[in-house]
C-alpha positions as CSV (number, residue, x, y, z in Angstrom):
1,X,0.2,0.2,0.0
2,X,2.7,2.4,0.0
3,X,1.8,3.9,-3.4
4,X,-1.5,4.1,-2.1
5,X,-0.3,6.0,1.0
6,X,2.0,8.0,-0.9
7,X,-1.0,9.0,-3.4
8,X,-3.2,10.7,-0.5
9,X,-2.8,13.7,-1.2
10,X,-4.3,13.3,-4.7
11,X,-7.7,11.1,-3.4
12,X,-8.1,14.0,-1.6
13,X,-9.0,16.5,-4.5
14,X,-12.1,13.9,-4.7
15,X,-13.3,13.2,-0.7
16,X,-11.5,16.4,0.7
17,X,-13.5,19.2,-1.6
18,X,-14.0,17.7,-5.7
19,X,-14.0,21.7,-6.8
20,X,-12.5,20.1,-10.6
21,X,-11.8,17.3,-13.0
22,X,-10.1,15.1,-10.5
23,X,-6.1,15.6,-12.0
24,X,-4.7,18.3,-12.4
25,X,-3.7,18.7,-16.6
26,X,0.2,18.1,-16.6
27,X,0.7,20.5,-19.8
28,X,0.1,18.1,-22.8
29,X,-1.7,21.0,-24.2
30,X,1.1,22.9,-24.0
31,X,4.3,24.0,-26.0
32,X,6.8,22.2,-24.1
33,X,9.4,24.4,-22.0
34,X,6.7,27.2,-22.5
35,X,5.4,27.5,-19.0
36,X,1.9,27.0,-19.3
37,X,1.5,30.1,-21.6
38,X,-2.0,30.6,-23.4
39,X,-2.4,32.7,-25.2
40,X,0.2,31.7,-27.9
41,X,1.6,28.4,-28.5
42,X,4.7,29.4,-29.9
43,X,4.9,27.4,-33.2
44,X,3.8,23.7,-31.9
45,X,0.9,23.0,-30.7
46,X,0.6,19.6,-31.5
47,X,-2.5,19.5,-32.9
48,X,-5.1,22.0,-31.1
49,X,-3.5,25.4,-29.5
50,X,-4.2,25.8,-25.8
51,X,-6.2,29.2,-27.5
52,X,-8.9,28.3,-29.8
53,X,-8.2,31.5,-32.0
54,X,-4.8,29.9,-33.2
55,X,-6.6,27.3,-34.8
56,X,-5.5,26.2,-38.0
57,X,-2.8,29.9,-37.9
58,X,0.8,27.0,-38.8
59,X,-0.9,25.2,-41.2
60,X,-3.5,23.7,-43.5
61,X,-3.7,20.6,-41.0
62,X,-2.0,18.9,-38.9
63,X,-1.7,16.0,-36.5
64,X,-0.5,15.5,-33.1
65,X,0.8,13.4,-30.5
66,X,1.6,14.4,-26.5
67,X,2.0,12.1,-23.7
68,X,2.8,13.4,-20.2
69,X,4.0,11.8,-16.6
70,X,5.3,12.5,-13.6
71,X,6.9,10.0,-11.8
72,X,6.3,11.3,-8.0
73,X,3.0,10.6,-8.2
74,X,3.0,8.4,-11.2
75,X,0.4,10.1,-13.3
76,X,0.2,10.0,-17.4
77,X,-1.7,12.1,-19.6
78,X,-2.6,11.3,-22.9
79,X,-3.5,13.8,-26.0
80,X,-4.1,13.2,-29.4
81,X,-5.0,16.7,-31.9
82,X,-6.2,17.6,-35.6
83,X,-6.9,20.7,-36.7
84,X,-8.0,21.9,-40.0
85,X,-8.5,24.5,-42.2
86,X,-9.7,25.8,-45.4
87,X,-9.7,29.5,-46.4
88,X,-10.3,31.8,-43.4
89,X,-12.0,29.0,-41.1
90,X,-9.7,26.8,-39.2
91,X,-11.5,23.7,-36.9
92,X,-9.1,21.1,-34.2
93,X,-10.4,18.9,-32.3
94,X,-8.5,17.3,-29.6
95,X,-8.6,14.1,-26.9
96,X,-7.1,13.9,-23.6
97,X,-6.7,11.5,-20.8
98,X,-5.5,11.0,-17.2
99,X,-4.9,8.8,-14.9
100,X,-2.6,7.3,-11.9
101,X,-1.0,4.5,-12.9
102,X,0.6,2.0,-10.1
103,X,-2.2,3.4,-7.4
104,X,-2.0,0.3,-5.4
105,X,0.8,-2.2,-4.4
106,X,-1.5,-5.1,-5.9
107,X,-2.1,-5.1,-9.5
108,X,-5.3,-7.5,-8.7
109,X,-6.9,-4.1,-7.9
110,X,-5.6,-2.4,-10.4
111,X,-8.9,-2.8,-12.7
112,X,-11.7,-2.2,-10.2
113,X,-13.7,0.3,-11.3
114,X,-13.9,1.8,-7.7
115,X,-10.3,2.5,-7.2
116,X,-9.7,4.5,-10.2
117,X,-8.7,7.6,-10.3
118,X,-9.0,9.7,-14.3
119,X,-10.4,12.1,-16.2
120,X,-10.8,11.9,-20.0
121,X,-11.7,15.4,-22.1
122,X,-12.2,15.9,-25.2
123,X,-12.4,18.7,-27.0
124,X,-13.4,20.5,-30.0
125,X,-12.6,24.3,-31.2
126,X,-13.3,26.9,-34.4
127,X,-10.8,29.8,-34.8
128,X,-12.0,32.5,-38.1
129,X,-9.5,35.0,-39.7
130,X,-11.1,37.9,-39.3
131,X,-8.3,40.4,-41.7
132,X,-4.9,39.8,-41.9
133,X,-4.3,41.4,-38.4
134,X,-7.0,39.7,-36.0
135,X,-8.2,35.9,-35.3
136,X,-11.0,34.8,-32.7
137,X,-12.3,31.4,-31.9
138,X,-14.0,29.4,-29.5
139,X,-13.4,26.2,-28.1
140,X,-16.2,23.8,-25.8
141,X,-15.1,20.6,-24.3
142,X,-16.5,17.5,-22.1
143,X,-15.0,16.0,-19.2
144,X,-15.7,12.7,-17.0
145,X,-14.1,11.5,-13.9
146,X,-13.9,9.2,-11.6
147,X,-12.1,9.0,-8.5
148,X,-11.8,6.4,-6.2
149,X,-16.0,5.4,-6.8
150,X,-17.4,9.0,-7.3
151,X,-17.6,10.0,-10.7
152,X,-18.7,13.6,-12.8
153,X,-19.1,14.7,-15.3
154,X,-18.7,18.9,-17.3
155,X,-18.3,20.7,-19.8
156,X,-17.2,23.8,-19.9
157,X,-15.1,26.7,-23.3
158,X,-12.6,28.7,-24.0
159,X,-12.7,32.0,-26.1
160,X,-10.0,33.8,-27.7
161,X,-8.5,36.8,-29.6
162,X,-4.9,37.4,-31.3
163,X,-3.7,40.9,-33.2
164,X,-0.5,40.3,-35.3
165,X,1.7,43.6,-36.0
166,X,4.5,44.5,-37.5
167,X,7.0,44.2,-33.9
168,X,4.8,42.0,-31.7
169,X,1.4,39.9,-31.4
170,X,-1.3,40.4,-28.5
171,X,-3.0,37.4,-27.3
172,X,-6.5,36.9,-25.5
173,X,-8.2,33.9,-23.8
174,X,-11.1,33.4,-21.8
175,X,-12.7,30.6,-19.9
176,X,-13.4,27.9,-17.9
177,X,-9.9,26.2,-17.0
178,X,-11.6,24.2,-14.2
179,X,-15.2,22.4,-15.5
180,X,-17.5,23.3,-13.4
181,X,-18.6,19.2,-12.3
182,X,-21.7,17.5,-11.3
183,X,-20.5,14.3,-9.0
184,X,-22.3,11.8,-7.9
185,X,-21.3,8.5,-5.7
186,X,-23.4,5.4,-4.5
187,X,-26.2,6.3,-1.9
188,X,-25.4,10.1,-1.4
189,X,-27.0,13.1,-3.1
190,X,-25.1,15.0,-6.4
191,X,-23.2,17.5,-5.1
192,X,-21.4,20.5,-7.5
193,X,-18.3,22.0,-8.4
194,X,-18.4,25.5,-9.8
195,X,-14.9,26.0,-11.5
196,X,-12.7,28.3,-11.9
197,X,-12.8,30.4,-15.1
198,X,-9.1,32.3,-16.4
199,X,-8.5,35.9,-18.3
200,X,-5.5,35.4,-19.8
201,X,-3.5,38.6,-21.7
202,X,-0.2,37.3,-22.9
203,X,2.2,39.7,-25.2
204,X,4.4,37.8,-27.9
205,X,7.7,39.6,-29.5
206,X,8.7,38.8,-33.1
207,X,11.6,36.7,-33.6
208,X,14.5,39.1,-34.3
209,X,16.3,37.2,-37.2
210,X,19.3,39.6,-37.7
211,X,19.9,38.7,-34.0
212,X,21.9,36.0,-33.1
213,X,19.9,33.5,-31.9
214,X,16.7,34.5,-33.0
215,X,14.9,35.0,-29.7
216,X,11.4,35.9,-29.1
217,X,10.3,36.7,-26.2
218,X,6.6,35.9,-24.9
219,X,4.8,37.0,-21.5
220,X,1.1,36.4,-20.0
221,X,-0.9,37.3,-16.9
222,X,-3.6,35.3,-15.6
223,X,-6.1,35.6,-13.8
224,X,-8.1,33.1,-12.1
225,X,-11.5,33.5,-11.0
226,X,-14.1,30.9,-8.9
227,X,-13.3,28.0,-7.1
228,X,-10.0,29.1,-7.3
229,X,-8.7,32.3,-6.7
230,X,-5.2,33.2,-7.8
231,X,-3.3,35.0,-10.3
232,X,0.0,34.1,-12.6
233,X,2.6,35.6,-14.8
234,X,4.2,33.5,-17.6
235,X,7.0,34.4,-19.7
236,X,9.4,32.6,-21.7
237,X,12.4,32.5,-24.3
238,X,13.2,30.8,-27.4
239,X,16.3,30.6,-29.6
240,X,16.8,29.0,-32.6
241,X,19.6,27.3,-34.4
242,X,20.2,25.6,-38.2
243,X,17.3,28.2,-39.9
244,X,14.7,27.6,-36.7
245,X,14.9,23.7,-37.0
246,X,16.5,23.7,-33.6
247,X,14.7,25.7,-31.3
248,X,15.1,25.8,-27.3
249,X,12.5,27.2,-25.0
250,X,12.8,28.2,-21.4
251,X,10.4,29.8,-19.1
252,X,9.2,30.7,-15.7
253,X,5.5,30.4,-14.0
254,X,4.9,32.4,-11.3
255,X,1.7,32.6,-8.9
256,X,1.6,36.3,-7.5
257,X,-0.5,35.3,-4.4
258,X,1.9,32.4,-3.8
259,X,-1.1,29.8,-3.5
260,X,0.7,27.4,-5.2
261,X,4.6,26.7,-6.0
262,X,5.9,28.7,-9.5
263,X,7.4,26.4,-11.4
264,X,9.9,26.5,-14.4
265,X,10.1,24.6,-18.0
266,X,12.7,24.0,-20.6
267,X,11.9,22.4,-23.9
268,X,13.7,21.6,-26.9
269,X,11.3,21.9,-30.0
270,X,13.0,20.3,-33.4
271,X,11.4,21.2,-36.8
272,X,11.3,19.6,-39.8
273,X,9.4,20.0,-43.2
274,X,6.1,17.6,-42.7
275,X,7.5,16.4,-39.1
276,X,7.9,18.4,-35.5
277,X,9.2,16.7,-32.6
278,X,9.2,18.4,-29.0
279,X,10.1,17.6,-25.1
280,X,10.0,19.6,-22.1
281,X,10.4,19.5,-17.8
282,X,8.5,20.8,-15.3
283,X,10.6,22.0,-12.2
284,X,9.4,23.2,-8.6
285,X,5.4,22.3,-9.6
286,X,3.1,21.4,-6.8
287,X,3.9,18.0,-4.7
288,X,0.0,16.8,-6.5
289,X,0.9,16.6,-9.5
290,X,4.7,17.0,-8.9
291,X,7.3,17.8,-11.6
292,X,6.6,16.3,-14.9
293,X,7.8,16.0,-18.4
294,X,5.9,15.9,-21.9
295,X,6.9,14.4,-25.2
296,X,4.9,15.1,-28.5
297,X,5.4,15.0,-32.4
298,X,3.2,16.6,-34.6
299,X,2.9,15.8,-38.9
300,X,1.4,18.9,-40.8
301,X,1.2,20.3,-44.3
302,X,3.8,22.4,-45.8
């Protein structure tokens, strides 16, 4: 029972409050090394970007896969996304599964439906190019969760916009980062959790092509309100080599309220003609889910 006792902090999300889906996201829907910036995808979105305004912005079509995990709490996350663009319209979808592996030392308990901690999430979004500088988008998602015999489901949405200017771009997202969930268990009344809304405002510089390593910087301010009340400052720096075929990202996310631990990320992105790969590491995060990694790739049009 060693793993079970070590994982009680995650299970407490279920029995103590159940204020969101069962397992916190590890970052499969963010660019590796971006420190959770969601107003911009930093060039690689692995199928479906966090900001729905960017759907189909980089390629006419893209199919991506991301695997994330935390060795401390045995949380794993798998995500598959796809996006298509036709004219000024882009559409995208993503399926994500999160679960706690090795919750018990006894393998015979792993398949019990009453002893699972897992999430399944499905997202669908659309973007529209208003003009050569402005893009807008909207995304909706459905979450189904199981926490040791308690089941829940909920829906959420996200709205986004991007404005491209000669020297920098501005991004905006608003929506639910934690869905409003309805929970039920055997012989207990149904109860609800309110979820959490986030307003994110970001600025990204143009890539400085004439400067060595072609730096590009992104800064973002997040306001979380609802079940969770918190303010985040995020930023990352991107450097490029070999004609931008090899990029490195380093980022930091700071909770100004100190309700959560601030953390840092590093990432490497490798771009080929029709295929991209990315690897990211997160350090100093909250004990649940703990430090984590993300590895992903996407195939796309030229």
